[in-house]
N, C-alpha and C positions, 0 to 999 in steps of 0.2 A: 504493500500500500504506500509506504513512504517512498519507495523507488518510483512508483507511478507518479506521485505528486512532484517529485524532483524532475521527472521527465517532462511533465506538463509545464512546470515553471521554466525549465530550460527552453522549451519550445516557445513559450510566450516571450521570453527575452530575445530569442532569435527573430521572432516575428516583428517585435518592436524595433530592433536594430535594423532589420530589412526595410521597415517603413521609413525610419529616419534616413537611411541611405538613399531610399527612393526619392524623397523630397529634396534632399541635398543635391542629388544628381539632376533632378528636374530644374532646380533653381539655377544650377550652373549652366545647363543647356539653354534655358530660356532667358538668361541674363539677369536674374534676380540676385540680390546681394545676400539673402538668407532664405532658408526654407520657410521662415515665418511668413513670407509673402503668400504662401498657399493657405495659411490659417485665415488671413484676412480675406482672400478670395472666396474661401468656403463660407465664411460667415456673411460676407456681402451677398453671396448667392442666396443665402437663406433669409436674410433680413432686409435686403435691398436698401442698404445704408447710403450708398452713393449712386449718383447718376451724372450724366453729362451736365456740366454747369455748376455742380456742387462746390461749395467752399469748405475745405477740410483742414483741420488742425491736427497734426500728427506729433503728439508729445512723447518724447523718448524715441526719436526717429532713427538713431544710429542702429545699424549701418546704412539704413535707407530702403530696406525691402518694402515696408509698408508705404513709404512715400512714392516708390516706383509704381506700386499697384494703384494707389490713389490717383496719381498723375495720369495713368492710362484711363481710369474709369471716368474722371471728371472732364477730360479732354481739354482742348485749347481754350474753351470758354469758361472753364472752371479754374480753381486756384487751390493750391496746397501749401500750407505753412508747416515746415518741419522744425521742431524744437528739441534740442539736446545739449547736454554739457559737452559731449564729444563733438569734434568737427565731423561733418558728413560731406562726402563727395557730392558735387552737383548732380541733380537728377534730370530736370528738364526745364524748359522755359516757363512753364506754369507753376513751378515749385520754388518757393523761397525758403532758405534754410537759416535758422537763427541759432547761434551758439549761446544758449541762455539756460539758467537754472530755474526749474519750475518752482523752487522755493523762494526765488527772488521777488521782492515786492513790485518790481517793475516789469515782470514778465507779461502780465496782461496788456499793459500799454504797448510793449514791443510787438505783441501779436496783433493787436488792433491796428497799429500803424502799418504793419505788413499787409493787413486786409483792407487798408484805406478806410478805416473807421467802421467797416461793416462787421457783423457777427457771422460766425460759421454755421453751416448746416450740420456739421458732424465734428465731434472731437474724438480722436483716437488716443489711447494712452496705453502703450505697451511698455510699462516701466518696471525696472528691476534695480534694486540698490546694489552697491558693492557688497558682496556676500562675505560674512564673517565666519561662517561655519557653525554659528550658534543659531539654531533654527528659530527660536523664540524671537531673538533680536532681528534676524533677517525678515521674518514674517511681519513684525511690527513696523519695521522701516518701509517695507513695500506697501503696507496698508496706509501708512502715513503719506507716502507719495500719492496714492490714490485719493486720499482725502484732500490733499493739496490741489489736485485737479478739480475735484468737486467744488472746493472753495471758490475757484475763479470762474466756474461755469456761467454764473449770471452775467459776467463781464464779457465773455467771449463766445457764448453759444446762443444762437437765436431761439426764441420760444418756439416750441414744437420741433426743435432739433433733436439729434440723437447723439449718444455717447457709447463708445465701445472701449471697455477698460479691462486690462488684465489684473487679476487679483490672486494672491496666494491664499490658499485655504488654511485656516487656523483659528485661534481664539478670537481674533478681531474681525473675522470675515463677516459674521452675522451683523455686527454693527455697521459695517460698510454697506452690506446689502440693504439693510433697513434704511440707511441714509439715501441710497440710490432710489429705493422704492418711493421715498417721500419727495424725490426730485423729478421723477418721471412718471407718466401715466402707466407705463408698462415696462417691466424689467424682467429679462430672462437670463438664465445662466447657461452658457454655451461652452462646449469643449469640442473644437473642430477635429476632424480626423487626422489632420497634420500634426496635432499635439501628441506628445508622448503619453501613453496610457497611464504610466506610473507617476507622471508629473503632478505636482500639487496645484499647478496653475489652472484657473478657469477664466472665462471671460464674461463680464457683466455687460449686457446689452440694454441700454436705456433708450426708450423710444418716447417721443412727444414730451420734451422738456417743459416743465411747468413755468420756468423762468425764475424760480426761487429754490434755494437749498437750505435744509435745516442745519443747525449747529452740529458740530462733531459730537458723537455719543461717548467717545473715550479719548482722554488726553494724556493719561498717565502711562509711563513705561511699564511693561509687565515685569514681574519678578523673574530675572533671568537665571537659567541654570543650563548646564551642558545637556543637550538633548541627543537622542539617538541619531545616527546618521540618516538624513532624509534622502529618499531615493531620487528626489528631484534636484535638490540644491538649486532649483530654479535658474536654469541657464537663460540668460537674457538674449534678445536678438543680437546684441553686440557680440556676445560670446558664441552665438550660434552662426556667426557670419561664415561664409564659405572659406574653407581653408583651415578652420579651427576644429 
């Protein structure tokens, strides 16, 4: 019985590795900077978040895979604003890249200036902190980044707009989900096929923004303690870029 379970687990691991290699290979063949491009494509196919002419803000855009997909989908009459601490290679004429910190008080103003004073139809947030190896801390930091995006939504997202946000599952996840549900008419949890099965990451899809967001539900750091090695360790788009 134990041997059978071990064989099943080993088979599952091989299938996950094969899926990861498949999307990496496709990304390289199709000119995308990371396999995460296919996560966005799959979710857009399901939720119809972007169309020709959409104005999109891509927060945490390095290495640029989501900006590439967004640029293709919105076309020449649309606009994409990429925001990241890391420098990102140029994408296309309809894409403006800002090297900014999402935690900076001036980030909203910089984004609005790039959009010529208009608000976006869609905010993407595929954010991951620098990982410490202490899961409780990494989870909290990632959720804090998500909350920082929610904080500025009234300034940058048009009413009835949408938001697609990566979140790490853990103790703070439900508070984040509740806050999203109070900010959008409809919120769904999505895990596209291009995501790793064992990953702790999921995506929150917020549809029909109300124009307002509630205060944060949790502000205190959790009590930190060494946790068991997490299967995900949540590799960011940056870490998943081709060649790594």
